[in-house]
PAKE-996826 format. One line per field, with one value per residue (C-alpha): residue number from 1; x negated, y negated, z. Coordinates in pm, whole numbers, plus 50000, padded with zeros to 5 digits. Each point is the difference from the previous one (the first is absolute). Example, Ala and Ser with C-alpha at 12.3 -4.5 7.8 and 13.67 -1.06 7.14 Angstrom:
BEGIN
num	c(1, 2)
c1	c(48770, 49863)
c2	c(50450, 49656)
c3	c(50780, 49934)
END
This chain:
BEGIN
num	c(1, 2, 3, 4, 5, 6, 7, 8, 9, 10, 11, 12, 13, 14, 15, 16, 17, 18, 19, 20, 21, 22, 23, 24, 25, 26, 27, 28, 29, 30, 31, 32, 33, 34, 35, 36, 37, 38, 39, 40, 41, 42, 43, 44, 45, 46, 47, 48, 49, 50, 51, 52, 53, 54, 55, 56, 57, 58, 59, 60, 61, 62, 63, 64, 65, 66, 67, 68, 69, 70, 71, 72, 73, 74, 75, 76, 77, 78, 79, 80, 81, 82, 83, 84, 85, 86, 87, 88, 89, 90, 91, 92, 93, 94, 95, 96, 97, 98, 99, 100, 101, 102, 103, 104, 105, 106, 107, 108, 109, 110, 111, 112, 113, 114, 115, 116, 117, 118, 119, 120, 121, 122, 123, 124, 125, 126, 127, 128, 129, 130, 131, 132, 133, 134, 135, 136, 137, 138, 139, 140, 141, 142, 143, 144, 145, 146, 147, 148, 149, 150, 151, 152, 153, 154, 155, 156, 157, 158, 159, 160, 161, 162, 163, 164, 165, 166, 167, 168, 169, 170, 171, 172, 173, 174, 175, 176, 177, 178)
c1	c(31793, 49774, 49696, 50102, 50030, 49647, 49828, 49829, 50055, 49657, 50083, 50329, 49817, 49744, 50273, 50186, 49677, 49911, 50341, 49936, 49649, 50068, 50154, 49871, 49967, 49963, 50001, 49647, 50094, 50111, 49675, 49806, 50198, 49930, 49629, 49986, 50186, 49771, 49687, 50112, 50040, 49758, 50252, 50243, 49773, 49853, 50342, 49981, 49666, 49738, 49862, 49748, 50276, 50214, 49715, 49952, 50374, 50005, 49696, 50143, 50341, 49833, 49857, 50198, 50086, 50248, 50090, 49750, 49720, 50085, 50050, 49671, 49829, 50154, 49877, 49651, 50004, 50086, 49724, 49745, 50097, 49972, 49662, 49872, 50104, 50294, 50168, 49700, 49868, 49984, 50219, 49733, 49917, 50369, 50018, 49693, 50135, 50320, 49789, 49801, 50318, 50153, 49683, 49947, 50345, 49958, 49661, 50141, 50300, 49774, 49773, 50297, 50113, 49645, 49975, 50332, 49918, 49650, 50076, 50050, 49827, 50018, 49876, 49682, 50173, 50272, 49750, 49792, 50313, 50074, 49636, 50016, 50328, 49865, 49672, 50190, 50215, 49688, 49827, 50307, 50019, 49629, 50000, 50286, 49820, 49671, 50174, 50166, 49666, 49831, 50274, 49991, 49624, 50028, 50281, 49804, 49659, 49872, 49973, 49703, 50002, 49669, 49975, 49682, 50015, 50304, 50017, 50229, 49945, 50245, 49866, 50204, 49815, 49874, 49831, 49710, 49944, 49655)
c2	c(30397, 50191, 49837, 50137, 50349, 49998, 49850, 50233, 49961, 49839, 49749, 49917, 49954, 49772, 49794, 49955, 49906, 49747, 49834, 49967, 49853, 49767, 49738, 49683, 50171, 50378, 50212, 50096, 50369, 49983, 49829, 50268, 50275, 49842, 49970, 50368, 50105, 49794, 50137, 50359, 49962, 49804, 49975, 49812, 49720, 49951, 49895, 49659, 49994, 50085, 49651, 50115, 50146, 49692, 49778, 50221, 49992, 49619, 49964, 50227, 49836, 49658, 50111, 49882, 50290, 50260, 50315, 50182, 49767, 50032, 50377, 50034, 49801, 50227, 50303, 49849, 49927, 50363, 50125, 49769, 50125, 50360, 49935, 49858, 50321, 49863, 50338, 50152, 49683, 49932, 49730, 49728, 50099, 49976, 49651, 49898, 50163, 49799, 49685, 50088, 50057, 49672, 49798, 50175, 49896, 49649, 49961, 50092, 49776, 49705, 50090, 49984, 49668, 49865, 50093, 49833, 49688, 49952, 50068, 49628, 49683, 49963, 49741, 50112, 50010, 50232, 50228, 50011, 50085, 50295, 50114, 49992, 50195, 50266, 50032, 50043, 50277, 50174, 49979, 50138, 50294, 50080, 49979, 50250, 50242, 49966, 50052, 50320, 50129, 49914, 50165, 50314, 50020, 49965, 50254, 50260, 49964, 50330, 50038, 50185, 50142, 50064, 50178, 49934, 50183, 49866, 49694, 49985, 49738, 49935, 49809, 49876, 49871, 50055, 50330, 49956, 50288, 50043)
c3	c(42593, 49759, 50161, 50341, 49855, 49861, 50308, 50244, 50373, 50028, 49728, 50171, 50330, 49835, 49829, 50331, 50178, 49730, 50039, 50374, 49969, 49707, 50226, 50163, 50338, 49967, 50313, 50113, 50009, 49634, 49900, 50190, 49826, 49661, 50079, 50098, 49686, 49776, 50167, 49933, 49623, 49780, 49718, 50225, 50122, 49654, 49863, 50167, 50178, 49737, 49945, 49740, 49785, 50058, 49878, 49695, 49921, 50031, 49775, 49730, 50017, 49951, 49666, 49702, 49778, 49896, 50190, 49776, 50116, 50368, 49992, 49810, 50274, 50266, 49805, 49979, 50373, 50069, 49769, 50162, 50346, 49880, 49837, 50328, 50179, 50198, 50057, 50177, 50163, 50372, 50152, 49981, 49643, 49903, 50147, 49800, 49682, 50043, 50036, 49687, 49800, 50117, 49938, 49664, 49884, 50142, 49829, 49660, 50048, 50089, 49707, 49760, 50150, 49980, 49632, 49923, 50202, 49864, 49633, 49931, 50107, 50378, 50238, 50170, 50344, 49869, 49829, 50321, 50198, 49772, 50015, 50380, 50009, 49762, 50192, 50327, 49849, 49867, 50339, 50179, 49759, 50016, 50382, 50015, 49765, 50190, 50333, 49880, 49871, 50331, 50208, 49785, 50035, 50379, 50027, 49808, 50163, 50134, 50375, 50141, 50352, 50172, 50337, 50196, 50328, 50187, 49776, 49699, 49731, 49716, 49702, 49704, 49699, 49653, 49949, 49758, 49765, 49869)
END
């Protein structure tokens, strides 16, 4: 009863709609209404549809550790996103920042596992397997960082417009300063 008193009309409408679509055979008009509602508010679709955040949550939850360890990791993830300029980034930059954060965390997790696994005597095949896994994580991370840098460079290239008679030419590129 208290929950009903604190819900807004919009929240009640969403809850009723979710009950109708969370069935084996929802009505097409209910699915359409849900799609329209989700498209209007980013915070709504992100609850269940943000696959990047879901992957990050799964990765952090897989780490063995106390609440202090996991909350510290979440804090570090937030700081890394902030340091990469997430709040002022364009949509494509945000996607790449999310990929950097995920691959950064994955790289360090694999690095820790590699260190633990290779601290003793291992068969050559097992050591090679760990080396391959670590190298792949490093490549994934570096590719994400390089891609963000490349996209930022392309997004911030100056555009020069030149009018020659009736012709108009737009040129985007590096402007060399002498």
